[in-house]
Wavefront OBJ file of the C-alpha trace (Angstrom):
o trace
v 83.528 110.448 -94.910
v 80.193 112.437 -95.155
v 80.850 113.514 -98.632
v 81.868 109.832 -99.613
v 78.752 108.767 -98.175
v 76.732 110.946 -99.961
v 78.059 110.541 -103.065
v 77.826 107.185 -102.944
v 74.032 107.728 -103.000
v 73.684 110.358 -105.799
v 73.016 107.787 -108.559
v 69.648 106.614 -106.809
v 68.284 109.984 -106.512
v 65.633 110.992 -108.857
v 66.631 113.119 -111.808
v 64.706 116.278 -112.407
v 65.130 115.976 -116.247
v 66.798 113.192 -118.353
v 67.127 113.258 -122.130
v 67.604 109.846 -123.750
v 68.958 110.753 -127.581
v 70.119 109.207 -130.656
v 68.921 105.883 -129.770
v 66.308 103.442 -131.655
v 63.015 103.764 -129.797
v 60.338 101.101 -129.806
v 57.395 102.495 -128.291
v 55.560 99.338 -128.848
v 52.296 100.879 -129.517
v 53.376 103.035 -132.542
v 56.134 102.961 -135.275
v 59.831 102.775 -134.140
v 61.914 105.969 -134.352
v 65.304 105.035 -135.695
v 67.317 108.115 -133.998
v 64.802 109.228 -131.473
v 65.087 111.558 -128.413
v 62.959 111.005 -125.081
v 62.622 113.404 -122.625
v 61.865 112.643 -118.930
v 60.692 115.341 -116.244
v 59.178 114.670 -112.849
v 59.208 110.658 -113.372
v 57.020 110.701 -116.589
v 57.841 110.841 -120.288
v 57.364 114.508 -121.360
v 58.357 114.275 -124.710
v 59.209 111.978 -127.905
v 60.567 112.835 -131.096
v 63.634 113.167 -133.380
v 64.926 116.564 -132.127
v 64.486 117.574 -128.499
v 66.526 120.453 -127.012
v 67.512 119.569 -123.450
v 66.412 122.281 -120.760
v 69.407 123.368 -118.677
v 70.566 120.924 -116.170
v 69.284 118.033 -118.027
v 71.077 114.549 -117.634
v 71.808 113.637 -121.339
v 72.071 109.679 -122.063
v 73.658 109.153 -125.529
v 72.133 105.774 -126.793
v 73.794 105.833 -130.180
v 73.834 102.420 -131.645
v 71.503 101.110 -128.866
v 67.637 100.248 -128.625
v 65.321 101.896 -125.984
v 62.219 99.897 -124.837
v 59.624 100.149 -122.218
v 60.715 98.421 -118.902
v 59.271 94.615 -118.866
v 56.484 93.596 -116.742
v 56.401 90.214 -115.065
v 53.162 88.625 -113.530
v 52.804 86.021 -111.097
v 56.075 86.656 -109.103
v 57.421 86.471 -105.456
v 59.560 89.350 -106.042
v 59.658 91.260 -102.604
v 58.488 88.678 -100.399
v 60.899 85.818 -100.761
v 64.625 86.934 -101.757
v 67.352 84.662 -101.692
v 67.675 81.698 -98.972
v 68.054 83.329 -95.320
v 66.066 86.520 -96.169
v 62.669 84.912 -95.737
v 59.806 83.505 -97.386
v 56.026 85.119 -97.186
v 54.286 82.697 -99.517
v 51.637 80.313 -99.262
v 49.650 80.570 -95.874
v 48.502 77.468 -94.570
v 44.867 76.682 -95.430
v 42.608 75.916 -98.236
v 40.796 79.413 -98.877
v 42.970 82.538 -97.867
v 41.602 85.288 -100.081
v 42.133 87.937 -97.497
v 45.883 87.336 -97.279
v 47.642 90.521 -98.745
v 51.338 90.425 -100.139
v 51.409 94.120 -99.166
v 52.145 93.154 -95.457
v 55.192 91.354 -96.466
v 56.980 93.668 -98.916
v 60.407 94.122 -98.286
v 62.103 96.884 -100.247
v 65.610 95.260 -99.219
v 64.784 92.070 -101.027
v 67.911 91.383 -103.055
v 65.904 89.721 -105.868
v 64.576 93.136 -106.597
v 67.819 94.568 -107.869
v 68.642 91.277 -109.612
v 65.288 91.344 -111.571
v 65.531 94.970 -112.871
v 69.031 94.318 -113.954
v 67.342 91.894 -116.399
v 65.281 94.828 -117.969
v 62.045 94.106 -115.571
v 60.983 97.326 -114.235
v 57.256 96.342 -112.582
v 56.304 93.268 -111.335
v 53.013 91.556 -109.858
v 53.784 90.124 -106.864
v 51.413 87.551 -105.237
v 50.833 85.625 -101.934
v 50.893 82.247 -102.883
v 49.391 79.521 -105.256
v 49.358 76.019 -103.181
v 45.778 76.868 -101.703
v 42.435 76.329 -103.775
v 41.693 79.761 -103.264
v 44.754 81.917 -102.484
v 45.469 85.523 -101.374
v 45.614 89.164 -103.268
v 48.306 90.519 -105.575
v 49.969 93.736 -105.853
v 51.905 95.518 -108.789
v 55.339 96.931 -107.722
v 57.787 99.313 -109.571
v 61.140 97.860 -108.630
v 62.669 100.986 -107.004
v 62.041 102.595 -103.562
v 62.961 102.719 -99.968
v 59.596 101.983 -98.617
v 56.802 99.539 -99.671
v 54.325 102.411 -100.106
v 56.727 103.918 -102.576
v 57.148 100.655 -104.758
v 53.376 99.729 -105.050
v 51.504 101.180 -107.743
v 48.261 99.295 -107.532
v 46.858 96.965 -104.895
v 44.430 94.009 -105.241
v 45.078 93.501 -108.952
v 43.690 89.837 -109.107
v 42.582 87.007 -106.694
v 44.301 83.816 -107.423
v 42.400 80.453 -107.678
v 44.305 77.167 -108.182
v 42.137 74.639 -110.077
v 44.733 71.746 -109.407
v 45.495 72.300 -105.803
v 44.079 68.835 -104.767
v 44.582 68.417 -101.002
v 48.109 70.252 -101.182
v 49.365 72.019 -98.207
v 52.645 74.002 -98.270
v 56.090 72.553 -97.229
v 54.551 69.101 -97.046
v 53.183 65.741 -98.859
v 49.427 65.670 -99.599
v 47.618 64.513 -96.466
v 44.682 62.321 -96.724
v 41.449 63.712 -95.766
v 41.980 67.043 -96.735
v 39.273 68.557 -98.677
v 39.121 68.879 -101.705
v 40.955 66.042 -102.970
v 39.560 65.645 -106.569
v 38.966 67.933 -109.600
v 35.166 68.321 -108.899
v 35.855 68.955 -105.400
v 38.058 71.897 -106.097
v 35.232 73.059 -108.807
v 32.692 72.428 -106.081
v 34.484 74.391 -103.371
v 35.144 77.429 -105.368
v 31.507 77.697 -106.401
v 30.538 77.327 -102.858
v 32.656 80.272 -101.844
v 31.822 82.536 -104.775
v 27.902 82.041 -103.887
v 28.537 82.506 -100.350
v 30.368 85.777 -101.483
v 27.349 86.774 -103.520
v 25.192 86.305 -100.354
v 27.265 87.987 -98.206
v 27.375 91.110 -100.468
v 23.538 91.154 -100.497
v 23.536 91.040 -96.852
v 25.886 93.787 -96.629
v 23.900 95.790 -98.683
v 20.979 95.518 -96.353
v 23.051 95.518 -93.017
v 21.527 98.897 -91.991
v 18.013 97.631 -92.494
v 15.511 95.954 -89.909
v 14.652 92.494 -91.413
v 10.997 91.296 -90.763
v 11.106 87.733 -89.037
v 8.529 85.028 -89.998
v 6.744 85.861 -86.658
v 6.093 89.238 -87.901
v 7.830 90.896 -84.960
v 10.379 93.528 -85.904
v 13.734 92.491 -85.197
v 17.414 93.621 -85.972
v 19.952 90.980 -87.115
v 23.475 92.615 -86.572
v 25.837 92.238 -89.648
v 29.040 90.174 -88.864
v 32.041 91.037 -90.896
v 33.886 87.999 -92.784
v 37.216 89.056 -94.230
v 37.435 86.062 -96.228
v 33.971 86.995 -97.970
v 34.979 90.586 -98.061
v 37.901 89.581 -100.305
v 35.612 87.534 -102.463
v 32.876 90.237 -103.158
v 34.958 92.253 -105.426
v 35.560 89.174 -107.448
v 31.932 88.195 -107.951
v 31.222 91.963 -108.397
v 33.736 91.921 -111.292
v 35.959 94.901 -109.760
v 38.801 92.450 -109.037
v 40.002 89.856 -111.687
v 39.817 86.271 -110.974
v 43.159 84.470 -112.077
v 42.704 80.625 -112.611
v 45.854 78.664 -112.122
v 45.378 75.699 -114.548
v 47.604 72.594 -115.385
v 45.855 70.642 -118.298
v 42.500 70.603 -120.344
v 40.388 69.457 -117.238
v 41.323 72.537 -115.034
v 40.994 74.697 -117.950
v 37.560 73.701 -118.503
v 36.416 74.114 -115.263
v 37.975 77.414 -114.880
v 36.162 78.526 -117.962
v 33.145 77.116 -116.564
v 33.288 79.062 -113.398
v 34.038 82.163 -115.260
v 30.686 81.670 -117.267
v 28.679 80.648 -114.251
v 29.629 83.505 -112.090
v 30.293 85.956 -114.920
v 33.645 86.715 -113.559
v 36.749 88.911 -114.962
v 38.801 85.978 -115.449
v 42.259 85.429 -116.540
v 43.886 82.127 -117.204
v 47.334 81.265 -116.176
v 48.216 77.849 -118.441
v 51.015 75.718 -118.608
v 49.506 73.183 -121.060
v 46.677 72.325 -123.402
v 45.708 76.092 -123.779
v 45.237 75.841 -127.586
v 42.293 73.418 -127.279
v 40.351 76.154 -125.846
v 41.752 79.063 -128.148
v 38.709 79.462 -130.033
v 36.454 79.820 -126.717
v 38.865 82.053 -125.220
v 39.443 84.293 -128.152
v 35.601 84.606 -128.301
v 35.183 85.553 -124.539
v 38.360 87.833 -124.731
v 39.891 85.969 -121.573
v 43.407 87.052 -121.087
v 46.087 84.402 -120.977
v 49.247 84.236 -118.984
v 51.016 81.521 -121.111
v 53.693 79.684 -118.784
v 54.242 76.641 -120.692
v 56.787 77.494 -123.404
v 59.730 75.816 -121.660
v 57.339 73.078 -120.286
v 58.190 69.440 -121.724
v 55.219 68.401 -124.356
v 53.441 65.144 -123.623
v 54.796 62.054 -125.032
v 52.216 61.971 -128.048
v 52.460 65.727 -128.700
v 54.970 67.374 -131.072
v 58.255 68.274 -129.677
v 57.701 72.078 -130.601
v 53.967 72.592 -129.703
v 54.808 74.774 -126.659
v 57.479 76.545 -128.578
v 54.519 77.526 -131.223
v 51.663 78.028 -128.812
v 52.302 81.845 -128.383
v 52.396 82.343 -132.527
v 48.697 80.777 -132.275
v 47.378 82.651 -129.561
v 48.641 85.938 -131.203
v 47.129 84.621 -134.788
v 43.860 84.132 -132.792
v 44.183 87.837 -131.304
v 44.069 86.509 -127.855
v 45.616 88.999 -125.136
v 48.328 86.804 -123.558
v 51.718 87.543 -121.943
v 54.508 85.426 -120.808
v 55.659 83.542 -117.823
v 58.977 82.103 -117.661
v 58.379 79.808 -114.928
v 56.517 77.002 -116.099
v 56.468 73.993 -114.358
v 58.999 75.483 -111.696
v 56.282 77.477 -109.887
v 56.494 80.962 -108.600
v 59.644 82.351 -107.248
v 61.651 85.556 -107.474
v 64.972 84.378 -108.552
v 64.857 84.005 -112.027
v 62.286 86.732 -113.240
v 64.821 88.463 -115.159
v 64.875 85.727 -117.692
v 61.080 86.580 -119.139
v 62.523 87.226 -122.477
v 63.573 83.619 -123.012
v 60.300 82.265 -123.576
v 59.746 85.180 -125.876
v 62.777 84.618 -127.746
v 62.113 80.903 -128.325
v 58.570 81.609 -129.419
v 59.887 84.128 -132.093
v 62.244 81.372 -133.147
v 58.966 79.163 -133.756
v 56.783 81.648 -135.506
v 55.821 84.506 -133.297
v 56.475 87.825 -134.766
v 58.891 89.878 -132.932
v 56.708 92.756 -132.525
v 54.150 90.512 -130.923
v 56.690 89.216 -128.405
v 57.572 92.460 -127.519
v 54.087 93.309 -126.713
v 53.597 90.176 -124.553
v 56.447 91.492 -122.449
v 55.371 95.134 -122.096
v 51.866 96.325 -122.950
v 49.986 93.169 -122.706
v 50.829 92.567 -119.145
v 49.870 96.184 -118.569
v 46.375 95.426 -120.276
v 45.705 92.362 -118.312
v 46.408 94.308 -115.154
v 44.278 97.460 -116.278
v 47.310 99.479 -116.300
v 48.174 100.216 -119.730
v 47.299 104.060 -119.026
v 50.372 104.112 -116.685
v 52.846 101.425 -117.910
v 53.881 98.928 -121.037
v 54.517 101.786 -123.681
v 56.976 104.637 -124.644
v 54.014 107.342 -124.558
v 53.860 111.220 -123.545
v 52.446 111.067 -119.914
v 53.233 107.567 -118.887
v 55.489 106.608 -116.100
v 59.094 106.728 -117.200
v 60.162 102.860 -116.767
v 62.473 102.603 -119.600
v 65.224 100.278 -120.582
v 68.289 100.734 -122.899
v 69.574 97.507 -124.601
v 72.719 96.834 -126.867
v 70.478 95.156 -129.378
v 66.880 93.542 -129.374
v 65.927 91.890 -126.109
v 64.539 88.908 -128.255
v 68.227 88.264 -128.975
v 69.836 86.544 -125.973
v 73.084 87.930 -126.882
v 71.767 91.579 -125.983
v 72.685 93.087 -122.662
v 70.738 95.590 -120.595
v 72.739 98.866 -120.429
v 70.548 101.111 -118.548
v 67.395 100.909 -116.462
v 65.191 103.821 -115.598
v 62.053 103.631 -113.203
v 59.931 106.318 -112.423
v 62.320 108.744 -114.017
v 65.179 107.725 -111.886
v 68.499 106.275 -113.077
v 68.969 102.775 -111.518
v 72.554 101.697 -110.539
v 73.360 98.398 -112.309
v 74.641 96.396 -109.320
v 73.001 93.758 -107.433
v 74.106 90.998 -104.905
v 75.366 89.079 -107.828
v 77.463 91.630 -109.227
v 78.926 92.465 -105.859
v 79.988 88.755 -105.173
v 81.255 88.556 -108.737
v 83.584 91.710 -108.118
v 84.459 90.556 -104.712
v 85.605 86.938 -105.693
v 87.107 88.229 -108.987
v 89.472 90.487 -106.959
v 90.521 87.827 -104.485
v 91.211 85.286 -107.345
v 93.099 88.235 -109.157
v 95.136 89.048 -106.203
v 96.002 85.354 -105.807
v 96.938 85.024 -109.539
v 99.451 88.013 -108.810
v 101.012 86.446 -105.938
v 101.571 83.373 -107.705
v 102.776 85.174 -110.817
v 105.448 87.284 -108.776
v 106.191 84.835 -106.015
v 109.201 82.710 -107.530
v 111.269 80.021 -105.735
v 114.489 78.586 -107.078
v 114.222 74.793 -106.919
v 117.289 73.126 -108.414
v 118.692 76.199 -109.919
v 115.336 76.921 -111.891
v 112.582 79.563 -111.294
v 109.203 77.950 -110.817
v 105.815 79.503 -110.346
v 103.506 78.573 -107.500
l 1 2 3 4 5 6 7 8 9 10 11 12 13 14 15 16 17 18 19 20 21 22 23 24 25 26 27 28 29 30 31 32 33 34 35 36 37 38 39 40 41 42 43 44 45 46 47 48 49 50 51 52 53 54 55 56 57 58 59 60 61 62 63 64 65 66 67 68 69 70 71 72 73 74 75 76 77 78 79 80 81 82 83 84 85 86 87 88 89 90 91 92 93 94 95 96 97 98 99 100 101 102 103 104 105 106 107 108 109 110 111 112 113 114 115 116 117 118 119 120 121 122 123 124 125 126 127 128 129 130 131 132 133 134 135 136 137 138 139 140 141 142 143 144 145 146 147 148 149 150 151 152 153 154 155 156 157 158 159 160 161 162 163 164 165 166 167 168 169 170 171 172 173 174 175 176 177 178 179 180 181 182 183 184 185 186 187 188 189 190 191 192 193 194 195 196 197 198 199 200 201 202 203 204 205 206 207 208 209 210 211 212 213 214 215 216 217 218 219 220 221 222 223 224 225 226 227 228 229 230 231 232 233 234 235 236 237 238 239 240 241 242 243 244 245 246 247 248 249 250 251 252 253 254 255 256 257 258 259 260 261 262 263 264 265 266 267 268 269 270 271 272 273 274 275 276 277 278 279 280 281 282 283 284 285 286 287 288 289 290 291 292 293 294 295 296 297 298 299 300 301 302 303 304 305 306 307 308 309 310 311 312 313 314 315 316 317 318 319 320 321 322 323 324 325 326 327 328 329 330 331 332 333 334 335 336 337 338 339 340 341 342 343 344 345 346 347 348 349 350 351 352 353 354 355 356 357 358 359 360 361 362 363 364 365 366 367 368 369 370 371 372 373 374 375 376 377 378 379 380 381 382 383 384 385 386 387 388 389 390 391 392 393 394 395 396 397 398 399 400 401 402 403 404 405 406 407 408 409 410 411 412 413 414 415 416 417 418 419 420 421 422 423 424 425 426 427 428 429 430 431 432 433 434 435 436 437 438 439 440 441 442 443 444 445 446 447
């Protein structure tokens, strides 16, 4: 029994050396290699070429006829903190301003959606702490493999989330009259007030050990009191942490752009509509965009394919963008694996396939400031690699193998286990019906 137990966990252990050969390699940042080889050692990409001799003991994966890509990167997810019904939901703390809430404190490595997500070719996610408040919590970047949260998290505090359309919202309930703020001007004023307070807090923090001279010219020491809310916002106003603004329409986009300009923030826009109205300004100011409106319905007066074509326009204007598949459905963890769907729809409406692949890999890595670690197949980077039966942009393609940090991942999840369980039950019942014959009126009939 012990032998069987340990054999069962062997596939999840790190391989010292893995060689992928004969596959069509798509490095994303360079030219594709028709029959390429890629060597993985100690969780990193060690060599890329056409002929690589595997060291002794190497696990060799023959990718003949298949395509090799870097793992997809999905932003604005709840993977690791929500899961399927019954496993808990650690999103959206009650309040209007909760920037000090950290999703790291809720990461559950046994969240069922982790396995489901990586089976769709997604190897890395940005997990957030909520979106319903005006000022929401922090965010972390996870590699979707590991037994402990500290093994999965590869970067913390990657962005601070602001929602420009959170008018009087409260989680898990209707809008309550009297909650501040209730209007778009109220939201903008609220955020400005908090950011200005953070600037003042940062100034006081720098002077906390100094003696302050009071107006009566008497020397006095004013103790500095910590404020966790302000401490979370200080890195934002100091441009150490990006400010990610969730927008819903032209008004919220304009207000977000104004606040980014006024406070000279390192801004990121999450947009579900109207992004093209500001594309010239966004391109000029080099503000990254998470485009989440591909599958959203256009307004009554808009062309039916406007949202399908938006990504191609963003690419033409040189805007750094990536996809989010959730659109108007909101942040969740259940369908992150479908991140390739908006990319595929966008390619069908004018976006070049190479740009779509960038928007799934290297672009989100750049938005997170992690392009030196993930997002492409380059020597020295983390070995987050997927092998596909064809192009991920073609919805008929399937993920065949997933490697995260140099570990070959089992292609199983709660969904495959349930499928296998009930498939066996159905097959057993069908077999009983085929073999059980009862004679009725001198005839054999199947039940």
